[in-house]
N, C-alpha and C positions, 0 to 999 in steps of 0.2 A: 412455179406455182401456176397451174392451169385453172382455167375457169371451170367451175363445177356445175354442170348441167344435171339437174336431178328432177325426178317427179316429186310431187307433194308427199308421196308415201315412202320415198327412199330417205334413209338417214345418211348423213355425210359429216365429215370433219376435216378441218384444215389446221395445221399447226405452223408455227414459225412465220406467221403472216407479216408482222411488222419488220422482221429481219429481212424478208424477201421483198419488202416494199420500202426501201430507204428514202428519206427526203433527198431529192436531187437539187443542187443549186439552180435557182431561177426557173424552177419547173413545178408543174402539177402532174402527178401520175396517179393512175387508178388501176385497180384489179377487181374484176367481177369474181366473187367467191362462190355465190350460189345464185341460181337462176331457175325458177320454175313458175308455173302458172299462178301461184299464190304470192310469192315474194322474190325479191332480188336483193342481194347483199353485195355492196361495193365498198372497198376500202380506198381511201385517198391519202396521198402524201403531198403536202403543200410546203414549199419553201416560204419563208417570211416574205410578205408583200404580194404573194400570188393570190388570185381571186377567181371566183366563179361569178359571171355576170348574171343579172336578173333573169330568172326563168321559172317555169312551173312544171309540175308532174301530174299526170292524171291519176297517179296512185297516192295513197297516204304515205308520208315520209317520216322516218325517225332518224335524226342525225345525232351522233354522240362523238364528242371530242375524246380521242384515245390518248393523245399527247399534244402538248403545245397550247396555243391560245389563238382564237379567231374572233372576229366580229361577224355575227350572223344577222341579216336583216330579213324581216318578214312582216306582213301586215303593217308596214309603215314604221316599224320599230326596230332599233338596233340593239342586239343583246351581246354583251361581252361574255365569251364562253372560254372555259379552261378545262383541263383534263378532268374527265368524269361527267361534265355537264351534257345535257341533251335537250333536244327540242323535238316536238311532234308537230307536223303540218298536215292539215286536212288536204284531201285531193284538190288540186288546182290553185293552191296558194302560191303566189309569186315570192321568190326568195333569192338571196345572193349572199356571198360571204367574201371576206378578206382574211388572210392568215396574218396575224400580228407577229408570229414567230414560226419557225419550222413546226409543222403540225401533222398529225394523223387523224383522220375521221373515219367513222363507220357510218354508212348510209344504208338504211333498210327501207325498201319500197314495198308496200303491201297493196295488192289488188283487192280493194274493198268490195268490188262487184263479185269477186269469186267467193266471198264469204257471206254474202247477203242471202 
């Protein structure tokens, strides 16, 4: 599965993504699926207990749990999330997460300056 670099006006598709990104013991892995000046889409696979430390993004962020369960922290609150749940973060919001079980996440980063 190669990274898809596209322009905003090009259409693209990818299939079999979760099969190509299995959860690996004691690891966090990711794949950039789309990347253009407007948005970037990244899928993550986390084994249980894996985490992302506190950080922020200059872009707006949408995180959706595709499988499993995580604890997502932002704005000083921790949210228990499971398959299908999502969170939106405004640009610059600090956040972190820990996987409570093997999990897959979708991360979409939107360049809000490109659409203003």
